[in-house]
C-alpha positions in Angstrom: 11.4 17.7 3.5 13.5 15.9 1.2 13.0 15.2 -2.5 13.7 11.6 -3.7 14.3 10.8 -7.4 13.1 7.6 -9.1 16.7 6.4 -9.2 17.1 6.8 -5.5 13.8 5.0 -4.7 14.7 2.3 -7.2 18.1 1.7 -5.6 16.5 1.6 -2.1 13.9 -1.0 -3.3 16.4 -3.2 -5.1 18.9 -3.1 -2.2 16.0 -4.1 0.1 14.8 -6.8 -2.2 18.1 -8.4 -2.7 19.3 -8.0 0.9 22.5 -6.3 -0.3 21.4 -3.0 1.3 18.0 -3.1 3.2 16.6 0.4 3.8 14.3 0.8 6.7 12.4 3.6 5.0 11.1 0.8 2.4 9.9 -1.2 5.4 8.2 1.7 6.9 6.6 2.6 3.6 5.1 -0.8 3.0 4.0 -0.9 6.5 2.2 2.5 6.1 0.5 1.5 3.0 -0.8 -1.8 4.7 -1.9 0.0 7.8 -3.8 2.5 5.9 -5.6 -0.1 3.8 -6.4 -2.1 7.1 -7.7 1.1 8.8 -10.0 1.8 6.0 -11.1 -1.6 5.8 -11.7 -1.8 9.6 -14.0 1.1 9.4 -16.3 -0.5 6.8 -14.5 0.1 3.6 -14.4 -2.8 1.1 -11.7 -4.3 -1.1 -11.7 -1.7 -3.8 -11.2 1.3 -1.9 -8.5 -0.7 0.2 -6.6 -1.7 -2.9 -6.8 1.7 -4.6 -5.5 3.4 -1.7 -2.4 1.0 -1.7 -2.1 1.1 -5.4 -2.1 5.0 -5.6 1.4 5.6 -4.0 2.8 2.8 -5.9 1.6 4.1 -9.3 3.1 7.5 -8.5 6.5 5.8 -7.8 6.5 4.0 -11.1 5.2 7.1 -12.9 8.0 9.1 -11.5 10.2 7.9 -14.4 8.5 10.3 -16.5 11.2 12.6 -18.1 14.3 10.3 -17.1 16.9 9.7 -19.8 17.6 6.0 -20.0 20.6 4.3 -21.7 18.6 2.3 -24.3 15.3 4.1 -24.8 16.2 7.7 -24.5 13.8 10.0 -22.6 10.8 8.1 -20.8 7.5 9.4 -22.3 4.1 9.8 -20.7 2.9 6.7 -22.4 5.9 4.5 -20.9 5.9 6.2 -17.4 2.1 5.3 -17.3 2.7 1.8 -18.2 5.4 1.5 -15.5 3.3 3.1 -13.0 0.5 0.8 -13.8 2.7 -2.3 -13.7 4.1 -1.0 -10.3 0.7 -0.6 -8.9 -0.4 -3.8 -9.9 2.7 -5.9 -8.9 3.3 -4.1 -5.7 0.3 -2.2 -4.6 -2.4 -4.7 -5.3 -0.8 -7.4 -3.1 -0.4 -4.7 -0.4 -4.0 -3.7 -0.6 -5.3 -7.2 -0.5 -3.1 -7.9 2.5 -4.5 -4.7 4.4 -7.9 -5.8 3.4 -7.5 -9.3 4.9 -6.0 -8.0 8.0 -8.7 -5.3 8.4 -11.6 -7.9 7.7 -10.1 -10.0 10.6 -9.9 -7.1 12.8 -13.4 -5.9 11.9 -15.0 -9.3 12.8 -12.9 -9.3 16.0 -14.3 -5.8 16.9 -17.7 -6.8 15.9 -17.6 -9.8 18.1 -16.6 -7.8 21.1 -19.2 -5.3 20.5 -21.8 -7.9 20.3 -20.4 -9.4 23.6 -20.8 -6.1 25.4 -24.1 -5.3 23.9 -25.5 -8.7 25.1 -23.9 -8.0 28.6 -25.8 -4.7 29.0 -29.0 -6.0 27.7 -29.0 -8.9 30.4 -28.2 -6.3 33.1 -31.0 -4.0 32.0 -33.6 -6.9 32.3 
């Protein structure tokens, strides 16, 4: 198990965002967050649980700035780390959660359609 600091995670995200140094781990993390939100939605969870599940890890990444020394502001305190965590959760986690919810809703409807089809077929066979 490795321990990643906020600065390392930030450099991976910035490198991926700008295209200068794309990191596969960032893509895996985003895909995992969307997949979890999608799975919870498929199995009858709503928009709020899906988005909260996506926002929690992104809040943690932003909150990890707590205790860091910065050039201009000094040491990052709890209020600043909480604000950065909330901003990261809203800007990154909320769209990921909504995306997972939309994909999950489509998959749930497709699953429901096939379950209805199989249920109608069995009912006609029994009659």
